[in-house]
N, C-alpha and C positions, 0 to 999 in steps of 0.2 A: 780749873783746867783738864787737870788730870783726871777727876770724876767725870769729867763731858766725855773724854777721849773713851773712858771706860767702858761708859753706858752706850758709847755708839759703836765700840768694838762688839760689846755682849750683843746689843741690836743684830749686827750684821751676822755674827755667828749663829744667833737663834732664827735667824732667816733662812740660812743654808741649811742647818740641821731641818727645819720644817719643809724645806722644798724637797732635800733628798728622801725625806720620811713620805712624800706625797708621790715622789718619783717613783719608791720603791713600792708603795700600795698601786699605782696605776699598772706598774709592770705585771702585778700578780693577777690583774683583770684581763690583760687583753695581751696577744702575742708578740714578738719582738718585731721592731721596725722591720716591715718589708715582708714579714713569713707569713701574714694573713691576707696578702691580696695576690697569690702567686695563681693565674690562670695556665693549666698545662695541658698541653695535648698529648696524654700517656696510654697507649694502646694497652688494653688487656692482654695479661700474661699469662693465660690457662697453662698449669701445670708447673708453673714457677714458684719453688718453695725458699723462702725467705730465711736467713740467716738467723740467730738470735742477735746478733748485732746488727744486723739492719732493722731488727724492730726495736730497737732502743729508739725512742723518740726522743727530738729536741724537748728541754725542760720545759719549753713553754707550752708544750702539748700533752705533757703527762698528766696523768689521772691524778686528781687532788681535789682537797676541799676547799673552797673559796667562799667568800662573802658575796652573797648574792639576794639583791633585796626582788622580791616576789610576792603575788597575791596568790599564786597558784597554790593548790593545797601540796603537801609534801607526797611524792611518789611519782607527782609530774615530770615529765621530759619536757624540756624548753629547749629548742635548738634555735642558736642565731647562727645564720646563713654567713652572713658578712663577717662574724667573728671567727669562725671556724670551730666554734665549740657546741657541744651538747651538755647540758645541764641536767642532774638528777634533783629536783628540789629536795632538800633535807628537812626545811623549816621555814620561817618568814626571811630568814637573813642569812641562809646558809645553803649551799646545794655540792653535789659531787659535780667536777668538770671534767669532761673530756675532749682532747683535741678529735676533731674528726676532719675527713676530706668530704667536699659539698658539690654540687652540678656546677659544671661551667657554664659559661655565658651562654644564655639562652635555653639552660635546662633547671635555671633556680625557681624555686617556688615557695609559697607562704600558704599557711592555713592550720587547720584544727584537724586532728586526725585521731585516731585511737590504735594499739598494738591490738590486733585482730588475729595474730596466728604468732607462733614462735618456734622454730626450728633450729636445731643443732647441727653442724656441718649440712646443711642444705645444700639440694642439686643446684642447678645453674643450666636454665634455658635464656639463651640472650636475645633480646627483642630483636623482630627482624630490622627496626630501625638501626641498631647496632650492629647486626650482620652487614648492613648495606654500607655500613662505615667502615667494618672490619671483616672483609670475607671469607678471611683464613680463620675465623673463629669456628668451634664446635656448635653444631646445632643443640648438644646436648651433654652437659658434663656432670659426672654423679660427685656427690660431697666428697671432701677431702682437703689434705693440707695444701693442695695445688689447686685449689678452686677458689676464683675470685671473690665467691661469695664467703669464703672464710668461714670460720669457726659456728658462728650461728646468724641468725638474721630474724628481726622482729617485723612483721609486716605491718603497712599501716592502711588500717582500713581495708576499702575495695580498690585502692589506687594501684599501681603497678612497683611503687616506690617502697623500699624497705631501710631498717638501720643493720647494716650489716658487718660482716669483718671483710679483712682484705688480704690478698696475697703481695700487695705491694705497700709495703707501710711507709716509703719515702712520699707518698701521696697525700700524706695527713697533713692538714694546714693548707693545702691548696683545692681549687676549683677545678675538678677533672672527671666528675662521675657523669652520670646521664639522669640525675636527679635524685639517686640513692644519697645515703649517709652513710660512710666507711669509717670504721674505726679499727685501730689494728686488734689481732685477735684476742690479746689477753682482755683488753676493754671490753670487746664487746660478750665476749662470757662473762665478764663482771658484771656489766649491765645485764644481760640475761637472766643471770641468776637474781636479780635485785628486783626487776618489775616483772607483774603478772600480765597475762590477757586482760583486755579492757584498758590498760594504762592510758590515760590522756596523753596526748603527745601536742605541745604547739609549735609550731613551726613560723619562725620570724625571719623575713628576708633581710629587711634594713634595720639599721640602730636605730633605739629609742633616743628621742631628744631629751 
């Protein structure tokens, strides 16, 4: 009788440990509950310079190496719009993961592109559609710490879209942009230094089954 009870208790304990381990692994692969589905209507703030404290991301979106299954070659950028993550493939089962802000509803897209150009502290020329929505925006702004394009930009093919920095770090993990992918400045500088022009970029809008 005692042996049966001990076996039962041991079985329950092992089940709990396994469940906790699985939960921990899953937590490393996706953002905290409710964080990855935010859609914000946040106007651009040209000239605003965030403090170092503001640039400290939630742990779920901080740059980190992760387990990542992919058939893409090392050096490929894979963007999961739905997850709010950008992955730089390191090998068959590993990647460097960055938290990103993505296009809000109606501005999200998917496809295959290449990095066609790179620029540090790029100038910003808001497109007409953005100026129509936010008439107060400048028609041109030179690159610098208060520029909404941030510290660097990777231009995607011949499209108007870019992977770039931001002066609004609180928007990382949210759907807020007009189709570009934004990172905090320290992360976009890190990515800028790791990938050359010609890098393959895969943009996936919906999660894979």
